[in-house]
N, C-alpha and C positions, 0 to 999 in steps of 0.2 A: 686453113683447113677447110676443104670443101667436101661435101657429102653428096655430090651430084650423082644421080642414078642409085643412091643408097636408100633402102627402106628401113626405117626405125619404128618398132613398136614400143610404146611407153605405157605401163600400167599406172592407173591413178593419175591420169594426165588432166583432170578436170579442173585442178586448183593446186595452189601451193608450189612445191618443188617440182612435181610431175608436169605441171602446166609450163613452167619456165623451161624445163628440159625440152618438152615438145617444140615450143616456140623457138628455142635456140638452135635445134637441129633443122627446123623449117627455114630459118634465116641463112643456114648454110646450105640450102637447097635440097634437103633430104625429103623423101616423102614420108609422111608421118601417120601412124596409126594410133588413135586415141582410144585405148582400152580403159573404160572408165564405167563404174557402176551408175553414177549420177548422170542421167541423160541431158539434163539441162546444162550443167557445167561442160560436160564431154562435147556436146554439140557446139557450145560457145567457143571452146578451144579450137576445134576443127574449123569453125567460120573465121576465126581470128587469123589462123594460118592462111586461109584462103584469100583474106583481105590483103595479106602480105604478098600475094601472088604465088603462094606455095600450094602443095598437094597435101591433102589430108582427109582421112575418113574416121568417123566415130563408130566404135563397136561397143555396144553395151556389155560390160563384163563384170560380173561379181567374181572376184578371184578366189573365193571359197568354193567356187563350182567348177570342177574339172571339165565339164561339158562346155561351160561358157568360155573358159580358157582356150580350149581346142577351137571353139567357134571363131575366136578372134584370130587365130592363126589362119584358119581356113579363109576368112574374109580377106586377111592380108595378101594371101596368095591369089585369090580371085580378083582383087582390085590392082594389085601392083606386081604380082608375078614372082616376088622373091621377098626374103627377109635378111637383112645384113646385121642389124643391131637390136637387141632386146634390153631395155631398161626395166628391171624389176623394182618399181618404186612404190606400188600401192601398199599402204599400211596405215594402221591406226595406233595412237598413243594413249590408250586408257590406262590410268593409274588408279589403284584402289588398294586400300589397306590389305595386307596380307591375310589376315583373319576373316576379312569379308569377301575375298576373292573366291568365286566359285569354280568348280572344275569346268563347267560349261563356258564360263567366261574366259578361262585360261585357254580352253580348246579353240574358241573363236578367235582370239588374238593370235595364237600360233598358226591357225589356219590362213588367216589373212596375211600375216607378216612373213610367215616361213614356208608353210607348205606350198603357198602359191609360187614361191621362188623355185622350188623342185619341180612342180608341174609345168610351169612356163618354161623353165629352162630345157626340161626334157622334150616338150613339144617343139620348141625353137630348133633344138639340135637336129630334129628329124629333117628340117627343111633348110637349114643354114648351109652355105657354101663355106669352104676354107677361106679363112681370112676374116670371118665374122667375128662379132664381139658382144659379150653379155656383161652387163654392169648392174650389180645388185646394191640397192640403197640400204645400209645398215644404220647405225647410229654411234655416237660417242658413248652412249649408255651401254654399249657392249663392253666397255672398260671400266666404267664408273657408274655409281648408282646413288639414288636417293631411296628413302622408303616407299613402299607401295608400288615398285616398279617391276615386280618379279616376272610377270608375263611378257611385258614388253622388252625388258632387258634380255630375258632368255631367247626371245625371238630374233632380236638383233645380234646377239652373240652367235646364234645359230646360223644367221646369214653369212657371217664372216667365215665360219667353219665350212658351210656347204660351198662357198665360193672357191676355196682352194681345192676342195674335193671335186667339184665340177671341172675346174682347170686341169686336173690330172685326168679325169675321165674323158674330157673332150680334146686333150692335147692331140691325139692321133687324127682328129677331124680338123685340126688347126683351127679350132674355135677358142678364143681366149676368154677368160672370165675373171673379172676383178670386182671389187666392192668399194664403196665410198661410205664413210662414216661422218655424217654432218654433226656439227655441234649445234649451238643456238642459231638457227636460220629463222629470221622473222618472216612470216607470211602474212602478217596483219599490217597495221599502220606503222611503218618504219620511223615516221616522224614523231610518233608518240613515245618512242624509247627515250630514257633518261641518259645523262651524261655518264652516270654510274654504270649503266647497262653496257655501254660501249667501252668505257675505260678499263673495266675489269678483264677485257681480253687483250693479249699482247699485241694483237693487230690494231687495237684501239677502236674497234667498231664491231657491232653484232653483224652476223652474216646474212646474206640475201640469197634467194633462190637461184640467182644467176651464178652464184660462186660454186654451187653444186652442178649446174648445167655445164660450166666451163670445164669442170672436171670430168664430166661424162664425155664431153667432146674430146678432151685430151686422151682418155682411155680408149676411145673407139677409133681414133685416127690410125690409119694403117702405119704411119711412120713411128708410132709408139708401140709396135707389136712385141717388144722385149719385156714390156710390162704385163705380167700374166700371174694369176693366182694371188694378187696383192690386194691389200686394203689401204686405201688413202684416207686419212683423217683430215677433214676440212673444218676446222673449229676455231681459228683465230689463236691458237696456241693453248686453249683452256685445259686440255687433258694433260698438258705437260706442266701446268702451273702448280707449285707447292703452295698450299693454303693452311696457314695456322691461325687459330683464333685464341 
């Protein structure tokens, strides 16, 4: 899978899954736009891509701000002339007891995780050519929950719903839209995980950011254009596992 002459914009690409997605596309020769709020991590990701011989720019982007999202797309066109792939990855995972969760905190999480997907996808659709692809990062928490996750779970469930709605709305433009629901993806020290952490998964290991990056690449490859409006769960089998205590 080569992405030569393709431009990909990744939101929240300064760290974690977003960073690995950006690096993965860069290794496959795509031009990458790092749309990240944190300037230090965003610049670092762009510089790392450049050391690999790739092309990348950093655009400071707070995905809560419609103007900043639009600016990221303007800069994409100014630097690279086109946009072929959008990865809506930016998100926060703040958990808080239901009775302590304020409306303003709810609104903030929904703005970052879900409203940004609507705004970015809408803006991307204005400049994308037929054959382009959008991938939204949801979560296995769209299907299963622990206490205190109301805002996060609602936002991630909404991402799956807006994904198939966008796929329908953009089908005449031949822009396909899919989502990925990661399970436990360790973005910290993988070596610190316990045997129990790994063994509870059917795949016998905790996930890595590269697992999600590879799924993004699959969904964005032109040869896989029959996958559309779909959500792919990448979780080592955990959401299919029956657990009784």
